[in-house]
C-alpha positions as CSV (number, residue, x, y, z in Angstrom):
1,M,3.6,28.8,-8.9
2,C,0.4,25.6,-8.6
3,I,1.4,22.6,-10.6
4,Q,-2.2,20.2,-10.7
5,V,-1.2,16.8,-10.6
6,P,-3.2,13.8,-11.7
7,I,-5.9,11.9,-9.5
8,Y,-4.2,8.6,-10.6
9,A,-0.9,9.8,-9.7
10,S,-1.5,10.1,-6.0
11,Y,-3.3,6.6,-6.2
12,L,-0.2,5.0,-7.7
13,Y,1.6,6.9,-4.4
14,D,-0.8,5.0,-1.9
15,A,-0.1,1.6,-4.0
16,V,3.5,1.8,-4.1
17,S,3.6,3.6,-0.2
18,L,1.4,0.4,0.8
19,Y,3.5,-2.7,-0.5
20,A,6.8,-0.7,0.4
21,K,5.4,-0.6,4.5
22,A,4.2,-4.5,3.8
23,L,7.4,-5.5,2.9
24,R,9.8,-3.3,4.7
25,Q,7.5,-5.7,7.6
26,S,8.1,-8.4,5.6
27,I,11.7,-7.6,5.6
28,D,12.0,-7.1,9.2
29,E,10.1,-10.3,10.4
30,N,12.6,-12.7,7.6
31,V,9.4,-13.4,5.7
32,D,10.7,-14.2,1.9
33,V,10.7,-11.5,-0.3
34,R,9.5,-13.3,-3.4
35,N,6.5,-14.7,-1.3
36,G,3.8,-12.1,-2.8
37,A,0.7,-13.6,-1.1
38,A,3.0,-13.0,2.5
39,I,3.4,-9.3,1.5
40,L,0.0,-9.5,0.3
41,A,-1.5,-10.7,3.8
42,K,0.4,-7.7,4.9
43,I,-1.8,-5.1,3.3
44,K,-5.0,-6.2,3.9
45,G,-6.8,-5.2,7.3
46,R,-4.5,-1.9,7.0
47,N,-5.7,1.3,7.7
48,Y,-4.2,4.2,6.0
49,Q,-4.4,7.9,5.1
50,S,-4.5,8.7,1.1
51,E,-2.8,11.3,-0.6
52,S,-5.7,12.6,-1.3
53,N,-6.6,12.7,2.5
54,E,-9.7,10.3,1.9
55,T,-8.6,7.7,5.2
56,V,-9.0,3.9,3.6
57,R,-10.1,0.8,6.5
58,N,-9.6,-2.7,5.7
59,V,-7.8,-2.5,2.9
60,V,-8.5,-5.6,0.3
61,T,-7.3,-6.5,-2.2
62,A,-8.4,-7.3,-6.0
63,R,-7.4,-11.6,-5.5
64,P,-8.9,-13.7,-2.7
């Protein structure tokens, strides 16, 4: 049985995964997890393999 998953599901997975990895890194480095700017700084510039099999290089957030 093959289930069609909307492409938006993979985008959501990628976003949550990136945030979770940055949050884990922040916790490991004893960064205040309430500091969203510090967590986003850990996401910026990352490269990763997305769930839709695209290689994403140098992640840029929407706000400076």
